[in-house]
C-alpha positions in Angstrom: -9.5 4.9 -18.7 -10.3 2.9 -15.7 -7.4 1.7 -13.5 -7.4 -1.5 -11.5 -4.6 -2.5 -9.1 -3.9 -6.0 -7.9 -1.4 -7.8 -5.7 -0.7 -11.5 -6.6 0.1 -13.8 -3.6 0.8 -17.5 -3.2 2.2 -18.8 -6.4 2.9 -15.9 -8.6 3.5 -17.9 -11.8 0.2 -16.6 -13.3 1.5 -13.0 -13.2 3.1 -13.5 -16.7 -0.3 -14.7 -18.1 -2.2 -11.8 -16.8 0.1 -8.9 -18.0 3.3 -7.7 -19.5 6.3 -7.5 -17.0 7.5 -4.0 -16.4 9.4 -2.2 -13.5 11.2 -4.9 -11.4 13.2 -4.4 -8.2 12.3 -6.2 -5.1 8.8 -6.1 -6.4 7.5 -6.7 -10.1 4.9 -4.9 -11.8 3.0 -6.4 -14.7 0.3 -4.5 -16.5 -2.3 -5.1 -19.2 -4.4 -2.6 -21.3 -7.6 -3.2 -22.8 -9.9 -0.8 -24.6 -11.1 0.9 -21.6 -9.0 -0.4 -18.7 -5.4 -0.6 -17.4 -4.7 -3.6 -15.0 -1.7 -3.5 -12.9 -0.4 -6.7 -11.0 2.2 -6.5 -8.4 4.3 -9.3 -7.2 6.5 -9.2 -3.9 9.7 -10.8 -5.3 11.7 -11.0 -2.2 9.0 -12.6 -0.1 9.1 -14.8 2.0 12.8 -14.0 2.7 11.8 -10.3 3.4 8.2 -9.4 4.5 8.7 -5.7 3.5 8.0 -6.5 -0.2 4.8 -8.3 0.9 3.5 -5.5 2.9 4.3 -2.9 0.2 2.8 -4.8 -2.6 -0.5 -5.3 -0.7 -0.6 -1.6 0.0 -0.2 -0.8 -3.6 -3.3 -2.6 -4.5 -7.1 -2.6 -4.1 -7.7 -6.2 -5.1 -5.7 -9.4 -4.3 -5.4 -12.7 -6.2 -4.3 -15.5 -3.8 -3.1 -18.4 -5.9 -2.7 -21.4 -3.6 -0.5 -24.3 -4.4 0.6 -25.2 -0.8 -0.5 -24.6 2.6 2.3 -23.6 4.7 3.5 -20.8 7.2 4.0 -18.6 4.1 0.4 -18.6 3.3 -0.5 -18.1 6.8 1.6 -15.0 7.0 0.0 -13.7 3.8 -3.4 -14.1 5.1 -2.5 -12.5 8.3 -0.9 -9.5 6.3 -4.1 -9.0 4.2 -6.3 -9.3 7.3 -4.1 -6.8 9.2 -4.6 -4.1 6.8 -8.5 -4.8 6.5 -8.2 -6.1 3.0 -11.6 -7.2 1.7 -11.8 -7.6 -2.0 -10.1 -10.4 -4.0 -10.1 -13.9 -5.6 -8.7 -17.3 -4.7 -7.4 -19.9 -6.9 -6.0 -23.2 -5.8 -4.4 -26.3 -7.3 -6.4 -29.6 -7.6 -4.4 -31.2 -4.7 -5.4 -28.4 -2.3 -8.5 -29.0 0.0 -10.7 -25.8 -0.5 -12.3 -26.5 2.9 -8.9 -26.0 4.6 -8.5 -22.6 2.8 -12.0 -21.7 3.9 -11.1 -22.5 7.6 -8.0 -20.4 7.4 -9.8 -17.3 6.2 -13.0 -17.8 8.0 -12.4 -15.2 10.7 -10.4 -12.7 8.6 -11.2 -9.6 6.4 -10.7 -11.8 3.3 -13.5 -14.4 4.1 -15.5 -13.1 1.4 -12.8 -13.5 -1.3 -14.4 -15.2 -4.3 -13.2 -18.8 -5.1 -12.4 -19.2 -8.7 -12.7 -22.8 -10.3 -10.0 -22.1 -13.0 -7.9 -19.6 -14.6 -10.3 -18.7 -17.3 -13.1 -18.0 -14.9 -10.7 -15.7 -12.9 -9.9 -13.9 -16.3 -13.6 -13.5 -16.9 -14.1 -11.8 -13.3 -11.4 -9.6 -13.9 -13.1 -8.1 -17.0 -16.1 -7.4 -14.9 -14.8 -5.7 -11.8 -14.7 -2.0 -11.3 -11.9 0.3 -9.9 -12.0 0.7 -6.2 -11.1 4.0 -4.8 -9.1 3.1 -1.6 -7.1 4.8 1.0 -5.4 2.6 3.7 -7.3 4.3 6.4 -10.6 4.0 8.2 -11.6 7.3 6.4 -10.7 9.0 3.2 -7.6 11.4 3.4 -9.8 14.6 3.1 -13.1 15.2 1.1 -13.9 14.4 -2.3 -13.7 17.6 -4.4 -14.6 18.7 -7.9 -12.0 17.9 -10.7 -12.2 21.5 -12.0 -10.8 22.9 -8.6 -7.1 24.1 -8.5 -4.4 22.4 -6.3 -5.2 25.2 -3.7 -8.5 23.5 -3.0 -8.0 19.9 -4.8 -7.0 16.9 -2.5 -4.2 15.0 -4.0 -2.5 12.1 -2.5 0.1 10.0 -4.4 2.3 7.2 -2.8 5.5 6.9 -4.6 7.0 3.3 -5.0 9.9 4.1 -7.4 12.0 7.1 -8.4 14.8 7.4 -10.9 16.5 9.8 -13.2 15.8 9.5 -17.1 18.2 11.2 -19.3 16.6 14.0 -21.1 13.6 13.8 -18.9 14.9 14.3 -15.3 13.4 13.0 -12.2 10.7 10.4 -12.8 8.5 8.9 -10.0 6.1 6.0 -10.2 3.1 5.5 -7.9 -0.6 5.1 -7.3 -3.0 8.0 -6.9 -4.6 7.2 -3.6 -6.9 10.2 -3.9 -7.8 13.1 -6.3 -6.8 14.0 -9.7 -3.3 15.0 -10.8 -2.6 17.3 -13.9 0.2 18.4 -16.0 1.7 21.6 -14.4 0.3 20.9 -11.0 2.4 22.4 -8.2 2.6 19.7 -5.4 4.6 19.2 -2.3 6.7 16.0 -1.7 6.7 14.8 2.0 8.2 14.3 4.4 10.9 16.5 2.8 8.4 19.3 2.5 9.7 20.3 -0.8 7.8 21.9 -3.6 7.8 20.2 -7.1 6.1 20.7 -10.4 4.6 17.9 -12.5 6.1 18.3 -16.0 4.5 15.3 -17.8 2.2 12.2 -16.9 2.3 8.8 -18.2 -0.2 5.8 -18.0 0.9 2.6 -19.5 3.8 4.5 -21.4 1.2 6.8 -23.0 1.3 10.6 -22.3 -1.8 12.0 -20.7 -2.7 15.4 -19.4 -4.4 14.2 -16.2 -5.1 11.1 -14.3 -7.5 10.1 -11.5 -7.5 7.7 -8.6 -6.7 4.8 -8.3 -4.6 5.0 -11.5 -1.0 4.0 -11.5 1.2 6.8 -13.1 4.7 7.8 -14.0 5.2 11.5 -13.5 8.1 13.5 -14.6 8.7 16.1 -11.9 10.9 19.2 -11.2 12.2 20.4 -8.1 14.0 17.3 -6.5 16.4 14.6 -7.9 15.6 10.9 -7.7 18.3 10.2 -5.1 16.4 12.3 -2.6 13.2 10.2 -2.9 12.5 7.1 -1.0 9.7 4.4 -1.4 6.6 5.7 0.6 7.2 9.4 0.2 4.1 11.3 -0.7 3.2 13.9 -3.3 0.2 15.9 -2.2 -1.5 19.2 -2.9 -1.1 22.3 -0.7 -4.7 21.8 0.4 -4.0 18.3 1.5 -1.1 19.4 3.6 -2.7 22.4 5.3 -6.4 21.5 5.3 -8.5 19.7 7.8 -7.2 16.3 7.0 -3.5 17.5 7.0 -0.8 15.1 6.1 1.3 14.8 9.3 5.0 13.9 9.9 6.5 12.1 12.9 10.1 12.5 13.6 12.6 11.4 16.0 12.1 14.7 17.9 8.4 14.0 18.5 6.3 11.1 19.5 3.4 9.2 17.6 0.8 8.3 20.2 -1.6 5.8 18.8 -3.9 2.8 19.6 -2.5 -0.8 18.9 -3.7 -4.4 19.0 -1.3 -7.2 19.2 -1.5 -10.0 16.5 -2.5 -13.1 18.2 -0.3 -15.3 16.0 2.9 -13.3 16.9 4.7 -15.4 19.5 6.9 -12.7 21.1 6.1 -10.1 23.5 5.5 -6.4 22.7 7.8 -4.5 25.0 8.8 -0.9 25.7 12.4 0.3 24.6 12.4 -2.5 21.9 13.1 -1.9 18.2 10.5 -2.7 15.6 9.7 -1.8 12.0 6.8 0.5 11.3 4.9 -0.1 8.1 2.4 2.7 7.1 1.4 3.3 3.5 4.6 2.0 1.6 6.9 3.3 4.2 8.8 0.8 6.4 11.1 2.5 8.8 12.8 1.5 12.2 10.9 2.7 15.3 11.1 2.2 19.1 8.2 1.8 21.5 8.8 4.3 24.3 5.7 3.6 26.4 2.7 1.2 26.4 -0.4 1.6 28.5 -3.9 0.1 28.6 -6.8 1.6 26.8 -9.5 2.8 29.1 -12.3 1.3 27.1 -11.0 -2.0 25.6 -8.4 -4.3 27.5 -7.4 -5.8 24.2 -6.1 -2.4 22.9 -2.9 -0.7 24.0 -2.0 2.8 23.9 1.7 3.0 22.6 4.0 5.9 22.0 6.3 5.5 19.0 9.6 7.2 18.3 10.7 6.8 14.6 14.4 6.9 13.7 13.3 8.7 10.4 10.6 11.0 9.4 7.2 9.2 8.8 4.3 10.6 6.8 0.8 9.7 7.7 -2.8 10.8 8.0 -5.3 10.6 10.8 -7.1 7.1 11.1 -4.5 5.4 8.8 -3.7 1.6 9.4 -0.2 0.8 10.3 1.7 -2.5 11.1 4.5 -3.1 13.5 6.9 -5.7 12.2 9.7 -7.7 13.9 11.9 -8.9 11.2 14.3 -11.2 13.1 11.6 -13.5 14.5 11.2 -17.1 13.0 7.4 -17.0 13.1 4.8 -14.6 11.9 6.6 -11.3 11.7 3.5 -9.1 11.9 3.5 -8.0 15.5 0.2 -6.1 15.4 -2.0 -3.4 14.0 -2.8 0.2 14.8 -4.7 3.1 13.8 -3.0 6.7 13.8 -4.8 9.4 15.7 
């Protein structure tokens, strides 16, 4: 069964026509199952009041649907958000009163410049029936090598981003998330990070149906043993022992160590990027408070800075992973800039 994950931006009214409404918190998830595919559509419900749900919904997806019914600062911020994480695959719809050329001008120098323009909703549905799953990891490189499905969790790379966790009577702890890499199977022994706790996968569901295994980029529900739901936060990661200890090791930054990384300021952000100021770090599905300890110039590119970040809470990341700095209390674009972990 193929799995394809979308984020719906702009006017999200079309979500109900594309799928059936499921899990709803600050984001809402719709899904649809055909004979050979499961489509998932994520809508950031609390945006534009809160940018966090926008960034997380984008990072849960491999494709975007931008439904433009007005050209305003919110549309601009959504385009900047997609561009900041180097999002390249998607579709654009617009209402009849919107000048398509204005949209093309807005996106011409961004990563979404090659999004396909759809003439109408029926054309969009036809396109969705043809596209293939895109194995995607929010990084310049994959989080480890692709390995054979038959290999054990001692050598099999598994990386699952958790977006919801809750307790179910008679079942125990259930987590929802997207398999960013690898294959997960019933009875797999995994580790949840950054807590560094061993867990066991008791059962797997896809589209409310039990399965024995699931492969990237599927969205899954996992019943797990070894931790309670109140100990899990959005953005926590389930991984195999190999992923944690191998060459592409998952790393954890804490308030006792410094994350040193390269950073490029977003030209649309109106404020200054200063040392000893508080920001929010968005990496994967995590959005956590951090402080910039030091800013220095990069030796090879004057547009790039080297920054030292101290997180207030533990942050999980892998090498070459894209992250954003956010400034939530600014009135304009809230995306300060983009960086790559080292």
